[in-house]
Backbone as a chain_set.jsonl record, in Angstrom:
{"seq": "MARRSEHTQDEIKQMVLQAAERIVIEQGLDSLSARAIALDIGYTVGSIYKVFDNMADLILHLKTRTLDDIALTLQQALVVDDSPQCCLVALSKAYLTYAKHNFNRWQMLFNQRQTAALVTPDWYKLQTAQLFKLIEGQLKRHTPMASDEQAHRAAQALWGGVNGICYSAVLEDVSDTERTVGLLVESFMRGWMLEER", "coords": {"N": [[-15.725, -24.189, 18.206], [-17.519, -20.722, 17.305], [-20.586, -20.517, 15.633], [-20.781, -19.1, 12.156], [-23.514, -17.221, 12.365], [-23.945, -16.454, 14.751], [-22.731, -13.926, 14.992], [-22.502, -10.753, 13.34], [-21.026, -9.336, 10.632], [-19.729, -7.154, 11.257], [-19.698, -7.532, 14.428], [-17.413, -9.736, 14.123], [-15.285, -8.429, 12.773], [-15.053, -6.814, 14.316], [-13.661, -8.303, 17.162], [-12.333, -9.661, 15.415], [-9.951, -7.59, 15.873], [-9.84, -7.31, 18.23], [-9.023, -9.566, 18.938], [-6.431, -9.457, 17.981], [-5.086, -7.364, 18.944], [-4.795, -7.165, 21.632], [-2.811, -10.121, 21.025], [-0.515, -8.807, 20.194], [-0.291, -6.723, 22.097], [0.133, -8.181, 23.561], [2.491, -10.806, 23.204], [3.808, -9.644, 20.776], [3.958, -7.742, 18.194], [5.232, -9.767, 16.041], [4.207, -12.066, 16.866], [1.806, -12.799, 15.741], [-1.09, -13.498, 13.694], [-3.459, -14.938, 11.317], [-3.937, -17.679, 12.401], [-3.806, -18.118, 14.637], [-5.354, -15.649, 15.949], [-7.621, -16.873, 15.396], [-8.033, -18.501, 16.418], [-8.14, -17.506, 19.206], [-10.819, -16.076, 18.712], [-12.832, -18.071, 17.958], [-13.6, -18.954, 15.646], [-12.677, -19.599, 12.214], [-10.085, -18.949, 10.27], [-10.406, -18.569, 7.258], [-13.287, -16.514, 7.956], [-11.751, -14.254, 8.927], [-10.363, -13.367, 6.403], [-12.972, -12.503, 5.304], [-13.509, -10.353, 6.471], [-11.536, -8.899, 6.407], [-9.454, -7.533, 4.358], [-6.39, -8.563, 3.869], [-3.593, -9.804, 5.812], [-2.174, -7.613, 6.047], [-3.972, -5.012, 5.67], [-4.986, -6.123, 8.115], [-3.0, -4.991, 10.0], [-3.039, -2.475, 9.451], [-4.962, -1.495, 10.081], [-5.364, -1.915, 12.731], [-2.73, -0.523, 14.11], [-4.03, 2.049, 13.697], [-6.234, 1.753, 16.108], [-4.344, 1.983, 18.258], [-3.251, 4.501, 16.84], [-5.237, 6.816, 17.599], [-5.286, 5.654, 20.825], [-2.962, 6.52, 21.81], [-2.812, 9.39, 20.588], [-5.027, 10.401, 22.018], [-3.663, 10.051, 24.876], [-2.59, 12.407, 24.384], [-3.711, 14.611, 24.061], [-5.093, 14.453, 26.491], [-2.67, 15.043, 27.724], [-2.19, 17.545, 27.45], [-2.812, 21.228, 29.168], [-4.596, 23.496, 29.231], [-4.184, 26.647, 29.651], [-0.883, 26.23, 28.961], [2.263, 27.138, 27.613], [2.857, 27.687, 24.642], [5.404, 26.276, 24.594], [5.634, 24.684, 27.007], [3.613, 23.055, 26.697], [4.06, 21.282, 24.631], [6.475, 19.711, 25.366], [4.728, 18.656, 27.173], [3.805, 17.322, 25.825], [5.327, 15.441, 24.507], [6.972, 13.955, 26.405], [4.259, 12.892, 27.626], [4.075, 11.525, 25.523], [5.655, 9.636, 25.062], [6.349, 8.277, 27.957], [3.606, 6.432, 27.299], [5.347, 4.704, 25.422], [6.852, 4.027, 26.644], [4.794, 2.196, 28.305], [3.115, 0.444, 26.976], [4.999, -0.56, 24.699], [4.463, -3.197, 23.146], [2.899, -1.883, 20.84], [3.598, 0.736, 20.231], [5.891, -0.001, 18.451], [4.926, -1.144, 16.757], [4.157, 0.074, 15.075], [5.998, 1.795, 13.211], [6.849, -0.434, 12.366], [7.115, -1.537, 8.556], [7.014, -4.562, 7.674], [4.986, -6.556, 7.04], [3.166, -4.5, 5.786], [4.132, -2.366, 4.001], [4.298, -3.208, 0.939], [2.051, -2.903, 0.789], [-0.242, -0.323, -0.048], [-0.874, 3.008, 0.827], [-3.817, 3.803, 2.441], [-6.543, 6.167, 2.227], [-7.386, 7.319, 4.899], [-5.726, 6.272, 6.878], [-3.653, 7.975, 6.395], [-5.302, 10.063, 6.717], [-6.064, 9.632, 9.787], [-3.006, 10.129, 10.786], [-2.369, 11.904, 9.663], [-4.1, 13.359, 12.402], [-3.215, 13.498, 14.467], [-0.343, 14.692, 13.911], [-1.238, 17.341, 14.219], [-2.024, 18.01, 16.078], [0.574, 18.812, 17.328], [1.203, 20.434, 15.895], [-0.378, 22.476, 16.346], [0.23, 23.883, 18.643], [2.161, 24.718, 17.687], [2.065, 26.483, 16.131], [0.871, 28.781, 17.803], [2.596, 28.982, 19.033], [4.189, 30.609, 17.223], [2.299, 31.965, 15.172], [2.741, 34.028, 12.681], [4.03, 31.617, 10.963], [3.334, 29.232, 7.992], [0.947, 27.064, 7.616], [2.363, 25.225, 6.524], [5.246, 25.07, 7.09], [4.367, 24.993, 9.299], [3.687, 22.241, 9.643], [6.595, 21.675, 8.478], [7.379, 21.395, 10.808], [6.927, 20.525, 12.344], [7.061, 17.749, 11.745], [9.511, 17.315, 12.164], [10.675, 17.882, 15.113], [8.939, 16.26, 16.09], [9.697, 13.538, 14.786], [12.368, 13.85, 16.303], [11.693, 13.677, 18.784], [11.012, 10.842, 18.631], [13.398, 10.041, 17.845], [14.247, 9.409, 20.49], [12.322, 8.632, 22.78], [13.206, 5.363, 20.756], [15.397, 4.945, 21.894], [15.513, 5.617, 24.33], [13.594, 3.203, 25.21], [14.866, 0.633, 24.089], [17.715, 1.08, 25.185], [17.238, 1.732, 27.094], [18.271, 4.177, 28.738], [18.695, 6.784, 30.429], [16.945, 9.504, 32.722], [15.658, 10.738, 30.668], [13.704, 11.837, 30.071], [14.51, 14.431, 30.793], [15.631, 15.225, 28.88], [13.867, 15.032, 27.051], [12.652, 17.372, 27.361], [14.83, 20.279, 27.06], [15.548, 18.97, 24.16], [12.625, 19.992, 23.157], [12.726, 22.495, 23.594], [15.556, 23.241, 22.686], [14.971, 23.012, 20.17], [12.608, 24.87, 19.696], [14.073, 26.988, 20.289], [15.67, 27.761, 18.266], [13.388, 27.509, 15.735], [12.391, 29.798, 16.154], [14.316, 31.128, 15.591], [14.583, 31.427, 12.614], [12.684, 31.435, 11.411], [11.866, 34.393, 11.439]], "CA": [[-16.307, -23.19, 17.232], [-18.427, -20.621, 17.279], [-21.228, -20.578, 14.281], [-20.75, -17.597, 12.122], [-24.633, -16.971, 12.604], [-24.302, -15.924, 16.354], [-22.071, -12.355, 14.876], [-22.527, -9.783, 12.151], [-19.357, -8.918, 10.201], [-19.046, -6.727, 11.729], [-19.507, -7.555, 14.99], [-16.53, -10.232, 14.125], [-14.46, -7.189, 12.517], [-14.657, -6.171, 15.996], [-13.64, -9.297, 17.945], [-10.883, -9.716, 15.264], [-9.299, -6.908, 16.291], [-9.198, -7.171, 19.588], [-7.965, -10.87, 19.461], [-4.971, -8.921, 16.838], [-4.712, -6.091, 19.528], [-4.369, -8.274, 22.595], [-2.017, -10.531, 21.091], [0.295, -8.353, 19.562], [0.097, -6.153, 23.906], [0.911, -9.553, 24.921], [3.289, -11.436, 22.855], [4.562, -8.934, 20.04], [3.875, -8.528, 16.674], [5.423, -11.555, 15.313], [3.222, -12.793, 16.526], [0.593, -12.511, 15.541], [-1.051, -14.348, 12.608], [-4.236, -15.61, 11.325], [-4.623, -19.072, 13.147], [-3.577, -17.212, 16.441], [-6.792, -14.945, 16.086], [-8.544, -17.018, 14.833], [-7.831, -19.586, 17.847], [-8.763, -17.085, 20.106], [-12.579, -15.98, 18.45], [-13.597, -19.023, 17.916], [-13.647, -18.407, 13.958], [-12.663, -20.221, 11.337], [-9.322, -18.289, 8.901], [-11.727, -17.856, 6.154], [-14.215, -15.921, 8.671], [-11.086, -13.398, 8.913], [-10.364, -12.994, 5.44], [-14.321, -11.518, 5.188], [-14.021, -8.67, 7.139], [-10.511, -8.412, 6.206], [-8.352, -8.319, 2.917], [-5.762, -9.465, 4.225], [-3.192, -9.133, 7.011], [-1.678, -6.115, 6.19], [-4.798, -4.593, 6.109], [-5.345, -5.915, 9.834], [-2.47, -4.692, 10.832], [-3.382, -0.995, 10.094], [-6.449, -0.598, 11.814], [-4.283, -2.197, 14.234], [-2.0, 0.597, 13.448], [-5.41, 3.492, 13.282], [-6.011, 2.219, 17.142], [-3.033, 2.785, 18.233], [-2.81, 6.347, 17.049], [-6.178, 6.864, 18.552], [-5.369, 5.895, 21.806], [-1.73, 8.188, 21.26], [-3.774, 10.779, 19.845], [-6.156, 9.833, 23.196], [-3.108, 10.528, 25.909], [-1.852, 13.554, 24.053], [-4.806, 15.394, 24.731], [-5.447, 14.425, 28.109], [-1.806, 15.839, 28.568], [-2.231, 19.65, 27.999], [-3.343, 21.691, 29.549], [-5.143, 24.753, 27.612], [-3.471, 27.59, 29.789], [-0.339, 26.712, 29.209], [2.387, 27.905, 27.274], [3.265, 26.523, 23.934], [6.473, 24.69, 24.574], [5.643, 23.884, 27.663], [3.064, 21.728, 25.846], [5.243, 20.331, 23.492], [6.797, 19.708, 26.642], [3.507, 17.664, 28.095], [2.877, 15.836, 24.223], [7.088, 14.971, 24.562], [6.861, 13.41, 27.709], [3.209, 11.421, 27.856], [4.078, 10.332, 24.453], [7.336, 8.566, 26.124], [5.735, 7.561, 28.084], [3.018, 6.151, 26.212], [6.25, 4.575, 24.542], [7.209, 2.425, 28.07], [4.393, 1.055, 28.847], [2.707, -0.279, 25.507], [6.113, -1.168, 23.461], [4.959, -3.715, 21.232], [1.634, -1.944, 20.098], [4.114, 1.49, 20.067], [6.644, -0.823, 18.175], [4.084, -2.04, 15.518], [3.581, 2.018, 14.328], [7.251, 1.559, 13.009], [7.032, -1.6, 11.367], [6.474, -1.756, 7.615], [7.157, -5.584, 7.028], [4.14, -6.481, 6.355], [2.798, -3.33, 5.261], [5.237, -2.178, 2.633], [3.997, -3.311, -0.335], [-0.133, -1.709, 0.772], [-0.554, 1.078, -0.713], [-1.84, 3.594, 2.627], [-5.532, 4.3, 2.679], [-6.266, 7.644, 2.772], [-7.928, 6.925, 6.226], [-4.82, 6.055, 7.586], [-3.27, 9.519, 6.159], [-5.745, 11.089, 7.63], [-5.278, 9.295, 11.101], [-1.868, 10.35, 11.228], [-2.023, 13.256, 10.085], [-4.685, 14.561, 12.955], [-1.875, 12.981, 15.75], [0.606, 15.827, 14.23], [-2.195, 18.742, 14.052], [-1.778, 18.268, 18.012], [1.968, 19.546, 17.215], [1.627, 22.315, 14.654], [-1.918, 23.878, 16.64], [0.889, 24.48, 19.248], [3.707, 25.133, 17.664], [1.159, 27.762, 15.471], [-0.023, 29.291, 19.124], [4.283, 29.807, 19.359], [4.4, 31.239, 16.355], [1.287, 33.099, 14.404], [3.157, 33.641, 11.97], [4.438, 30.362, 9.724], [2.342, 29.024, 7.0], [0.231, 25.536, 8.069], [3.244, 23.947, 5.587], [6.432, 25.611, 7.891], [4.116, 23.719, 10.605], [3.973, 20.864, 9.523], [7.599, 20.491, 8.699], [8.817, 21.82, 11.712], [6.447, 19.174, 13.21], [7.957, 15.886, 11.81], [10.904, 17.358, 12.841], [10.52, 17.392, 16.316], [8.382, 14.241, 16.473], [11.167, 12.744, 14.555], [13.598, 13.834, 17.127], [10.948, 12.497, 19.862], [10.472, 9.364, 18.174], [14.295, 9.004, 18.275], [14.431, 9.553, 22.277], [11.755, 6.956, 22.92], [13.411, 4.712, 21.066], [16.551, 5.321, 22.835], [14.62, 5.15, 26.16], [12.64, 2.23, 25.395], [15.383, 0.14, 23.835], [18.498, 1.123, 25.42], [16.783, 2.267, 29.109], [18.458, 5.418, 28.419], [18.423, 7.306, 31.683], [16.843, 11.022, 31.973], [15.344, 10.704, 29.221], [12.234, 12.924, 30.917], [14.927, 15.992, 30.409], [16.588, 15.442, 27.098], [12.852, 15.841, 25.495], [12.96, 19.306, 27.29], [16.142, 20.059, 26.6], [15.097, 19.273, 23.062], [11.805, 20.67, 22.251], [13.528, 23.91, 24.386], [16.76, 23.762, 21.78], [14.205, 23.759, 18.522], [11.651, 25.952, 19.445], [14.308, 28.582, 19.688], [16.278, 27.812, 16.366], [12.321, 27.458, 14.55], [11.554, 30.71, 16.45], [14.844, 32.195, 14.329], [14.285, 30.51, 11.258], [10.958, 31.402, 11.255], [11.943, 35.694, 10.902]], "C": [[-18.104, -22.714, 16.736], [-19.73, -20.738, 15.816], [-21.49, -19.188, 13.968], [-22.372, -16.577, 12.371], [-24.796, -16.172, 14.066], [-23.061, -14.563, 16.296], [-22.027, -11.628, 13.403], [-21.335, -9.494, 12.105], [-18.554, -8.019, 10.907], [-18.848, -6.752, 13.229], [-18.111, -8.94, 14.942], [-14.827, -9.289, 13.502], [-13.943, -7.054, 13.686], [-13.769, -6.783, 17.371], [-12.577, -9.652, 17.193], [-10.029, -9.3, 15.59], [-9.155, -6.87, 17.674], [-8.462, -8.68, 20.023], [-6.161, -10.231, 18.929], [-4.325, -8.421, 18.184], [-4.007, -7.022, 20.944], [-2.974, -9.469, 22.773], [-0.382, -9.993, 20.925], [0.699, -7.314, 21.307], [1.118, -7.089, 24.83], [1.828, -10.031, 24.395], [4.205, -10.304, 21.925], [4.065, -8.822, 18.768], [4.372, -9.661, 15.799], [5.267, -12.904, 14.96], [2.142, -13.366, 16.603], [0.019, -13.052, 14.181], [-2.915, -14.883, 13.016], [-4.789, -16.293, 12.236], [-4.168, -18.208, 14.864], [-5.199, -16.055, 17.028], [-7.387, -16.125, 15.888], [-8.913, -18.153, 15.822], [-8.654, -18.997, 18.721], [-9.914, -16.862, 20.559], [-13.356, -17.054, 18.416], [-13.833, -19.267, 16.58], [-13.265, -19.091, 13.317], [-11.293, -19.162, 11.02], [-9.669, -17.547, 8.271], [-12.431, -16.638, 7.179], [-13.188, -14.93, 8.975], [-10.906, -12.442, 7.923], [-11.601, -12.345, 5.167], [-14.336, -10.301, 5.554], [-12.255, -8.234, 6.723], [-9.89, -8.65, 4.765], [-7.696, -8.797, 3.166], [-4.695, -8.998, 5.151], [-2.55, -7.441, 7.147], [-2.447, -4.979, 6.226], [-5.669, -4.521, 7.554], [-4.518, -4.802, 10.208], [-2.659, -2.664, 10.838], [-4.563, -0.267, 10.794], [-6.283, -0.815, 12.754], [-3.934, -0.898, 14.769], [-3.49, 2.146, 14.408], [-5.486, 3.28, 14.91], [-5.226, 2.515, 18.145], [-2.307, 4.295, 18.183], [-4.132, 6.713, 17.868], [-6.013, 7.066, 19.756], [-4.1, 6.825, 22.497], [-1.86, 9.248, 21.529], [-4.921, 11.139, 21.777], [-5.121, 11.113, 24.969], [-2.118, 11.816, 25.348], [-2.486, 13.984, 24.185], [-4.805, 15.13, 26.328], [-3.541, 14.663, 28.512], [-1.516, 17.513, 28.392], [-2.751, 19.618, 28.473], [-3.461, 23.687, 29.239], [-4.215, 26.094, 28.103], [-2.71, 27.493, 30.077], [0.871, 26.548, 27.641], [3.105, 26.839, 25.491], [4.384, 25.583, 23.922], [6.544, 24.155, 25.817], [4.006, 22.764, 27.511], [3.358, 20.487, 25.334], [5.857, 19.657, 24.001], [6.265, 18.118, 26.948], [3.675, 16.53, 26.872], [3.952, 15.189, 24.732], [6.572, 14.122, 24.865], [5.571, 12.403, 28.584], [3.582, 10.547, 26.458], [5.48, 9.207, 24.647], [6.688, 8.567, 27.21], [5.061, 6.677, 27.93], [4.457, 4.751, 25.879], [6.692, 2.987, 25.403], [5.923, 1.21, 28.278], [3.242, 0.525, 27.966], [3.916, -0.305, 23.987], [5.314, -1.481, 22.809], [3.411, -2.941, 20.689], [2.058, -0.288, 20.255], [5.56, 0.902, 18.597], [6.446, -1.091, 16.418], [3.4, -0.403, 14.981], [4.792, 1.699, 13.175], [7.687, 0.287, 12.041], [6.345, -2.097, 10.12], [6.579, -3.538, 7.364], [6.174, -6.134, 6.54], [3.163, -5.463, 5.888], [3.096, -2.475, 4.201], [4.388, -1.947, 1.372], [2.183, -3.084, -0.476], [0.043, -0.976, -0.097], [-1.519, 1.66, 0.244], [-2.933, 4.293, 1.782], [-5.531, 5.722, 2.328], [-6.975, 7.818, 3.975], [-7.165, 6.827, 6.985], [-4.199, 7.476, 7.312], [-3.4, 10.764, 6.768], [-5.661, 11.044, 9.397], [-4.078, 9.997, 11.314], [-1.446, 11.503, 11.054], [-3.272, 14.419, 11.579], [-3.751, 14.173, 14.579], [-0.719, 14.761, 15.655], [0.34, 16.544, 14.135], [-1.671, 18.887, 15.397], [-0.573, 19.125, 18.569], [1.316, 20.192, 16.471], [1.33, 22.887, 15.528], [-0.827, 24.188, 17.222], [2.171, 25.091, 18.732], [3.729, 26.613, 16.14], [0.936, 29.151, 16.339], [1.759, 29.669, 18.986], [4.348, 30.906, 18.655], [3.511, 31.208, 15.324], [1.595, 33.014, 12.46], [3.435, 32.741, 10.355], [2.91, 29.972, 9.266], [2.315, 27.359, 7.85], [1.695, 24.462, 7.301], [4.19, 24.016, 6.748], [5.619, 24.825, 9.088], [4.285, 23.005, 10.209], [5.092, 20.049, 9.015], [7.58, 20.051, 9.646], [8.081, 21.12, 13.198], [6.272, 18.15, 13.02], [9.042, 16.021, 11.958], [11.553, 16.573, 13.761], [10.34, 16.378, 16.313], [9.398, 13.674, 15.828], [12.315, 12.265, 15.834], [13.185, 13.169, 18.511], [11.295, 11.268, 20.092], [12.285, 8.29, 18.501], [14.937, 8.786, 20.408], [13.403, 8.982, 22.952], [12.377, 6.312, 21.946], [14.58, 4.249, 21.563], [16.726, 4.824, 24.177], [13.665, 4.131, 26.188], [13.767, 1.071, 25.433], [16.77, 0.073, 24.675], [17.854, 1.349, 26.97], [18.007, 3.261, 28.758], [18.241, 6.262, 29.183], [17.801, 8.962, 30.926], [16.308, 11.493, 30.856], [13.475, 12.075, 28.63], [12.992, 14.354, 30.206], [15.876, 16.696, 29.587], [15.522, 15.396, 25.929], [12.884, 17.176, 26.252], [13.672, 19.375, 26.686], [15.833, 20.013, 24.498], [14.167, 20.262, 22.132], [12.484, 22.753, 23.016], [14.304, 24.135, 23.563], [16.025, 24.283, 20.501], [13.691, 24.233, 18.845], [12.224, 27.521, 19.431], [15.165, 28.687, 18.511], [14.555, 28.308, 15.15], [12.8, 28.595, 14.775], [12.708, 31.984, 15.508], [14.488, 32.429, 12.461], [13.164, 31.475, 10.966], [10.738, 33.552, 10.823], [12.712, 36.06, 10.671]], "O": [[-19.102, -23.291, 16.302], [-19.183, -21.291, 14.862], [-22.016, -18.322, 14.667], [-22.308, -15.358, 12.53], [-25.716, -15.398, 14.331], [-22.522, -14.202, 17.342], [-21.44, -12.15, 12.455], [-20.574, -9.366, 13.064], [-17.346, -7.974, 11.14], [-17.891, -6.072, 13.598], [-17.77, -9.121, 16.111], [-13.659, -9.542, 13.798], [-12.774, -7.132, 14.063], [-13.33, -6.113, 18.306], [-11.621, -10.032, 17.87], [-9.053, -10.024, 15.782], [-8.185, -6.296, 18.167], [-7.701, -8.933, 20.957], [-5.072, -10.532, 19.418], [-3.253, -8.885, 18.575], [-2.838, -7.396, 21.049], [-2.333, -9.749, 23.786], [0.635, -10.537, 21.354], [1.88, -7.228, 21.645], [1.954, -7.078, 25.733], [2.721, -9.792, 25.208], [5.336, -10.078, 22.354], [3.719, -9.858, 18.201], [3.726, -10.281, 14.955], [5.516, -13.837, 14.196], [1.663, -14.219, 17.349], [0.922, -13.035, 13.344], [-3.484, -15.098, 14.087], [-5.789, -15.953, 12.87], [-4.659, -18.029, 15.979], [-5.762, -15.88, 18.109], [-7.903, -16.276, 16.995], [-10.054, -18.602, 15.924], [-9.69, -19.536, 19.111], [-10.371, -17.036, 21.689], [-14.518, -17.012, 18.819], [-14.616, -20.216, 16.537], [-13.505, -20.077, 14.014], [-11.471, -18.205, 11.774], [-9.55, -16.322, 8.301], [-11.808, -15.59, 7.008], [-13.863, -14.196, 9.697], [-11.078, -11.23, 8.049], [-11.331, -11.276, 4.62], [-14.994, -9.36, 5.109], [-11.95, -7.047, 6.846], [-9.85, -9.729, 4.174], [-7.891, -9.973, 2.86], [-4.735, -7.793, 5.397], [-2.529, -6.551, 7.998], [-1.957, -3.947, 6.684], [-6.454, -3.699, 8.027], [-5.013, -3.772, 10.666], [-2.495, -1.859, 11.756], [-4.912, 0.694, 11.48], [-6.771, -0.25, 13.733], [-4.564, -0.268, 15.619], [-3.505, 2.803, 15.45], [-4.994, 4.23, 15.519], [-5.55, 3.411, 18.925], [-1.477, 4.925, 18.838], [-3.873, 6.927, 19.053], [-6.318, 8.158, 20.236], [-4.22, 7.612, 23.437], [-1.334, 9.987, 22.361], [-5.267, 12.206, 22.283], [-5.464, 12.084, 25.643], [-1.043, 12.097, 25.879], [-2.092, 14.351, 25.292], [-4.385, 15.944, 27.15], [-3.208, 14.401, 29.668], [-0.853, 18.336, 29.024], [-3.448, 18.638, 28.738], [-2.681, 24.632, 29.12], [-3.544, 26.658, 27.239], [-2.478, 28.029, 31.161], [0.445, 25.934, 26.662], [3.605, 25.719, 25.397], [4.405, 24.454, 23.432], [7.342, 23.237, 26.003], [3.615, 21.903, 28.299], [3.085, 19.296, 25.483], [6.103, 18.648, 23.341], [6.823, 17.022, 26.982], [3.674, 15.302, 26.951], [3.668, 14.261, 25.489], [5.829, 13.421, 24.179], [5.661, 11.637, 29.544], [3.453, 9.333, 26.297], [5.872, 8.137, 24.183], [6.301, 9.733, 27.134], [5.594, 5.655, 28.362], [4.115, 3.682, 26.385], [6.8, 1.787, 25.15], [5.969, -0.017, 28.366], [2.296, 0.126, 28.646], [3.719, -0.138, 22.783], [4.967, -0.751, 21.881], [2.755, -3.723, 20.001], [1.039, 0.379, 20.432], [5.994, 1.808, 17.886], [7.175, -1.186, 15.431], [2.267, -0.091, 14.615], [4.325, 1.295, 12.111], [8.614, 0.172, 11.239], [5.349, -2.819, 10.175], [5.823, -3.721, 6.41], [6.324, -6.332, 5.334], [2.106, -6.0, 5.556], [2.211, -1.904, 3.564], [3.936, -0.897, 0.914], [1.407, -3.101, -1.431], [0.708, -1.33, -1.071], [-2.615, 1.178, 0.528], [-2.894, 5.052, 0.814], [-4.484, 6.348, 2.165], [-7.244, 9.019, 4.006], [-7.522, 7.225, 8.094], [-4.328, 8.211, 8.292], [-2.727, 11.731, 7.127], [-5.341, 11.976, 10.135], [-4.183, 10.659, 12.346], [-0.617, 12.146, 11.697], [-3.283, 15.643, 11.705], [-3.905, 14.805, 15.624], [-0.417, 15.567, 16.534], [1.266, 17.305, 13.853], [-0.952, 19.822, 15.748], [-0.499, 19.807, 19.592], [0.411, 20.577, 17.211], [2.073, 23.765, 15.966], [-0.311, 25.041, 16.499], [2.984, 25.801, 19.323], [4.591, 27.261, 15.546], [0.843, 30.279, 15.855], [2.014, 30.861, 18.819], [4.519, 32.022, 19.145], [3.806, 30.425, 14.422], [1.09, 32.414, 11.511], [3.181, 33.042, 9.188], [1.816, 30.203, 9.782], [3.21, 26.737, 8.423], [1.907, 23.274, 7.542], [4.081, 23.071, 7.528], [6.264, 24.05, 9.795], [5.488, 22.751, 10.276], [5.171, 18.825, 8.918], [7.679, 18.848, 9.888], [8.385, 21.122, 14.391], [5.558, 17.418, 13.706], [9.791, 15.045, 11.938], [12.288, 15.585, 13.763], [11.171, 15.483, 16.468], [10.188, 13.184, 16.636], [12.832, 11.208, 16.193], [13.881, 12.427, 19.204], [11.694, 10.684, 21.099], [12.563, 7.157, 18.895], [15.76, 8.171, 21.086], [13.77, 8.788, 24.111], [12.078, 7.411, 21.479], [14.729, 3.029, 21.644], [17.494, 4.113, 24.825], [12.882, 4.1, 27.137], [13.857, 0.449, 26.492], [17.078, -1.092, 24.929], [18.459, 0.839, 27.913], [18.93, 2.54, 28.378], [17.293, 6.913, 28.744], [17.89, 9.475, 29.811], [16.544, 12.537, 30.247], [12.805, 12.602, 27.742], [12.453, 15.132, 29.418], [16.49, 17.759, 29.488], [15.672, 15.54, 24.715], [13.201, 18.144, 25.561], [13.646, 18.743, 25.63], [15.953, 20.998, 23.77], [14.417, 20.929, 21.128], [12.419, 23.885, 22.536], [14.217, 25.314, 23.222], [16.192, 25.348, 19.908], [14.012, 25.144, 18.082], [11.73, 28.583, 19.053], [15.285, 29.735, 17.877], [14.542, 29.077, 14.19], [13.655, 28.947, 13.962], [12.406, 33.065, 15.003], [14.275, 33.287, 11.605], [13.171, 32.237, 9.999], [9.805, 34.004, 10.159], [12.737, 37.2, 10.206]]}, "num_chains": 1, "name": "protein.A"}
């Protein structure tokens, strides 16, 4: 067992997050426990609860790291000169690829089992909002007269559909999902243009 004096509280927090992330990636969220993390980092279970309030708090921090990773993946998929529709298709395809290649992390985002009773903190809401800003930005480019509220609502609707396709693709091995995502975005943009006129 490592001695507590070997690491600062902040270093222990980072070690806990890295170990927890490894467990989720390799075994899934159901295998995540304070005991498994403690064994991985060589500290006691009590050390984990000195840097996180409880497992729900830890899982929210893990989800934030995943949201950061997804946001980076989506930003890298954007081509500045592309039309908003092409950008939304690129974002959707990048998201689909992320979900396929990082299934356990992606699925964790939608698992509320351990965090349902937790009041969602503002910092987590802000993280989620930042991800939606990428989609909202393209919708506003496409339809500049749309209000922020309309763009936000449209982004939620569109991304709900993209998530549904991702879920089907990852869990049911649906073929040709990239074309399906492209069709969804194209149809959505046509319908949204008519609605906003």
